[in-house]
N, C-alpha and C positions, 0 to 999 in steps of 0.2 A: 920739269924736274919733279920727281915724286916727293911728296911731303911725308909719306909713311909707307911702311912695308908690313904686310900681313901674311901670316901663314894660315892656310886652310887645310885642315886634316879631315879627310873624307874616308869613311868606312863604308864600302860598297855592299857589305853583308848585313848592314843594320837596317832592320825595319821593313824594307820593301824593295821591289825591283825599280831600277832607275833607267830612264831612257838614254839612248846613245849620246844625245846632245845635252845631257844634264849639266856637265861642267860648264859649257858655254852659256847655257841659260842662267845658271846660278851666278856666274861672274858678271853677266850683263846686268842683272838686277842689283848685285852688290856694288858694281861700279857706278851705277846711277846715284847711289848715296855717297860714294867715296871716290870721286874723280881724282886723277893724278895720284893714284895709289898703285904700288906694285903688289901683286898677289902671287904667292908661291903655293902650288897645289901639291899636297902629299896624300897619295892614296895608300891606305894602310895595308900591310901584309900581316903575317902572324907573329911578328916581332916588332911592335910599334916602338918599344923602348930603344931597340937598336937603330931604328930609323931616326928617332929624335936625337940620339947620340951623335949622329952624323951631321947634325945641324948646329949652328950657333943661335939658340933661341933669343939671345940678347939683341940680335939684329932686328927683331920684330917688335912692332908697337902693340900687336894684338895677335892672339891665336884664336881661330874660329874652328870649332869641332862640329862636323856634320856626322852624327851618329847617336848611339844610345848611351845609357848610363855607363856601360863598360868602357867604351872608348873615351868618354869624358873622364872617368876615373883614372885610366892609365895615363892620360895626358896630364891631369892634375897632379898625379903622384910624381911624375917626372919633374914637373915645375917645383913641387914642394921639396923633393929630395935634393934638387940643385939650387934651392933658395932663390928662384927667379922671381922677378917682379912683374913679368909679362901678364896682362889680364887675359882671362879666358872667356870666350863667348860660345854659346851653344845653339846649334840648330837641331832640335830634338827629332830623331828619326828612329828611335828604338821602340821596344814594346811597352815599356812602363814609363820611361822618362820622368822618374821620381824627382831627380835633381832639378830638371828644368821646370817642372810643375811647382816645386817648392820655392823657386826663385821668381815665379810669375812670368816665365818666358812663354810666349805663345806657342802652341803646337802647330799652328799654321806656318808653313815654311815661309811664305811671303812676309808675314808679320815678324817671324823670328829673324829673318835677314835684316829687316829694318832695325830691330832691337840690337842685333849684333853690330850693325854699322853705326847707329846713332845713340845707343843706350848709354847709361851712366855706369861708372865703375863703382863696385861695392866690395868691401873686404869681409869675407865670411869666416866662420869658425871651421875647424877641421878636426876630426877624431883620429886618434892614434892607438893602435893595439900593440902591446908588448914592445913599445918603442921602435916598431919596425913597419907595421902595416897601417897605412893611412886609409881613412874612409870619409866619404862625404855624406852619405846617407846613414848607414848603420850596419850593425852586426846583429845576427839573430842565431838562436840555438833552439833546435827542436822542430816542431811540426811545420811552421811557416818556412823555415830554412829548407826543409825537405821538399816542400811544394815548389819553391823557387827553383831549386836545382833539378828537379825531375821534369819540369815543363820543357817540352821539346822546342827547338828553335822554330820549326815550321809552324807549330801552334801559336807561338808568340808573334810571329810575323803576320799570321792570319787574324788572330783574335786580340792581340795586344795584351793589356793587363788582365783581361777576362780569362785568358788562357791559364793564368795562375789559379784563378778561382775554380776552374774546371778540374785542374789537378787536385786541388784541395778537397773538392767534393768526393773524390774517389776514396778518401780515407773513411773507414768505418766508424772509428771512435778515437778521438785524440788521446794519446798516451800522456799520462800525468807524471810530472817530475817535480821533486822538491828542489827548487833552485836556492842555493846558498851563495850569498854574495855580500860584499861590503861596499857601501856607498859613502864616500867621504869618511871612512873609518867606522861607520855604524853598520852593525850586522843585521842582515835580513834573511828570513827563510820564507819563501813564497812558493806555493804549489801551483802548477799550471802546465800548459802544453808547449808554450813558447816563451823564451826570454829574449827581449829586444833591447839593445843599447843603441840609441839613435842620436844623430846630430840634428836631424830634422825629419819630418815625415809628412808625406802627402799622397793622395790618390786622386788622379784626374784633376790635378791642380787645386784640390781642396785640402786644407790643413785642419787639424783639430782646433776646437774653439779656444782652449785655454792653455795649450802648451805646444811646443815645437817652434823653434826659432833659430835660424842660422847665425845670429849675431848676439845671442844672450850669454855666451861663454859657459853654457851648461850642456850636459848630456841628459837625455831622457832614458830612464830605465823602466821598461814595461814588462809585465807578465800577463799573457792572456790566460784566463782561468776557466773558460768554458769547457764543459765536459762532453759536448756534442758539437759536430761540425757546424750545424746551422746556428750555433751560439755565437759564431763570429759576426753574423749579420747585425744583431742588436748592439754588440760591442762597438763596431765601427760606426754605425749610424749615430749612436749616442755620443761617441767621441767627437764626431763632426758637428753635432747639433747642440750638445749640452756643455755648459760652461763649468760645471762642477764635476765631482768624481763620477766615474762610470762603473756600474755594477759589472763584475766579471773582468775588470781590467785594473791591475795594480800599476800605478804610475808614481814615480819619484824623480826628482832632478838632482844632479850633482856634477862634480868635476872629475872624480876618479872612481872607477868601478873595478873591483876585484871579484872574479867569479871562481868559486871553489871547483877544483878539477872534477870531483865526483858529480858535479851538476851537469857536466857536458860530455862525460865519458859515454861512448856508444851513441851519441846524438850528433846530428848534422849541424855543422857550424858554417854559416855563410857570411861573407863580408862584401857589401855592395854588389851582390849577385854572383859572387864567386866562392866556391868551397874553400874553406881554410882548415888546414891540418895543423893544429897547435896543441901544446901540452898545458898551456896556461892562458888565462884571459885577464889582462889588465888594460882597461881602456881609460884614456884620458882625453880631455878636450884641449885643443890648441886654439885659443881665441885669436881672431883677426889674422888669419894666416894665408888665405887665398883670395886673389883679386879676380872678380868675375864681372861680366857686363850684364846688367839687368835693365828693365824698363825705367 
C-alpha cells in the first residue's frame, strides 16, 4: 500500500531535448528514494492552469516540477490562488533557474531529484503586484526587462543565462529614466536604466552578499544607474563580492512599493520572465506563503 502520492509536472519544452525513455529513467531514480509511492505524471501543454484545475491537488503530498522558472511560477501561482498547503519541489531545467538557484537546489538533475525526494520543507515569502499577480523572483521595468523578453527561446536553450547577456550587449547606450516611487510611504526619485523589485535574486546560484532573502519578509528595490552597457559588469561583481553599498546601484528594502505611472509609461515591464501590461504598480510582500522543498 502506498504511503504517499506525488504529482510530477513535466515541461518538455524547457531547457533541452529529452530522450524517449526520460520518464522511465526519471521515475526509476525517484522511486529508489521513495519506494511504495504513487507517481502521477502530467506533461504540460499550453494551458497548465486548466490542466491543474482538472486535478484535486489536495490528494498529493508533494508536487515536483521539472522545468524552468516559468513552469514553476505557473504551478506556484495556482497553489497560492487556491490556498493549498502542498509543498513544491523543483528539478531545474530552464535557461536561468533563478528560483532554484536562490533556494540552493542543485542544477544537476541527479542531485535535484535527491533533494526533491528527501529534502526539507521550507516556507518562503511571495511577492504580489496590484493584489493580482504573484511573483517569486521579481518585477523589473526598463532595460533589463527588455533584454529578458527579447531573448529568443533557441538562444536560451543553447546558452542558458548567458543568452540574456548577449541580448543586453546589443544595446548601444542604456536609456535613463527618472523612477518615482514610494517605499513604505517614503518618496524616492532615482535616475537609472532599470528598476527592479525583487523577492530574491541570484545568478548561477550566487546571491548578493548583504541582501536578498526569501524569508526576511522584505522586498528589495533596486535601480541600476550605469550609463554604459559594460557598467553592468562591475555593479554585479561588486554586489556579489562586497558587503556594503555598491556604486551605480541603488538598493533599499521594504514591504510595500508604489511606482508612479509616468515612471514606466512606454517602458517594458516583466514579472518573473513574462511581460506584464498594467496601468499601475503596487508591490507588496506576503511573508511565509509558499511551501517549497530545499536541501
